[in-house]
C-alpha positions in Angstrom: 150.8 152.7 -57.5 151.8 149.7 -55.5 155.5 150.3 -56.3 155.2 153.9 -55.1 153.6 152.8 -51.8 156.3 150.2 -51.4 159.1 152.8 -51.9 157.4 155.1 -49.4 157.1 152.3 -46.8 160.7 151.4 -47.3 161.9 155.0 -46.9 159.8 155.3 -43.7 161.2 152.1 -42.3 164.8 153.3 -43.0 164.1 156.7 -41.4 162.6 155.0 -38.4 165.6 152.7 -38.0 167.9 155.7 -38.3 166.0 157.5 -35.5 166.1 154.4 -33.3 169.8 153.9 -34.0 170.7 157.5 -33.1 168.6 157.3 -29.9 170.3 154.1 -28.8 173.8 155.1 -29.8 176.1 156.1 -26.9 178.1 159.3 -27.3 181.9 159.0 -27.7 183.9 159.2 -24.6 185.7 162.6 -24.4 188.8 163.0 -22.4 188.3 165.4 -19.5 191.6 167.2 -20.3 190.5 168.1 -23.8 187.3 169.7 -22.4 189.0 171.7 -19.8 191.9 173.0 -21.9 189.7 174.7 -24.5 191.4 178.1 -25.1 189.8 179.2 -28.3 187.1 181.8 -28.5 183.6 180.5 -29.2 181.8 181.9 -32.2 178.0 181.9 -32.4 176.4 182.5 -35.7 173.1 184.3 -36.2 170.8 184.7 -39.1 168.3 187.5 -38.9 166.7 190.2 -41.1 168.7 193.3 -40.0 167.5 195.5 -42.9 164.4 196.1 -45.1 160.8 195.7 -43.9 161.6 193.1 -41.2 164.5 195.1 -39.8 162.7 195.8 -36.5 162.3 192.1 -35.9 166.0 191.5 -36.8 167.2 194.2 -34.4 165.2 192.6 -31.6 166.7 189.2 -32.4 170.2 190.8 -32.4 169.6 192.4 -29.0 168.4 189.1 -27.6 171.5 187.3 -29.1 173.8 189.9 -27.5 171.9 189.4 -24.2 172.4 185.7 -24.4 176.1 186.1 -25.0 176.5 188.3 -21.9 174.7 185.7 -19.7 
């Protein structure tokens, strides 16, 4: 029991350190030319229930995704 609690505490400490490290880390510097010269089409993936019982929900989600793309 004590060993399990110790393992859980260690895992929680490692997770907390990872969160702090990712929050403190600075993003890599990106050259402005590489951002401005992007000529490839952008693809957006979507996962929705298009058929079966939840098809009506999926069609609504698809329409909102298409609306987002047009904006």
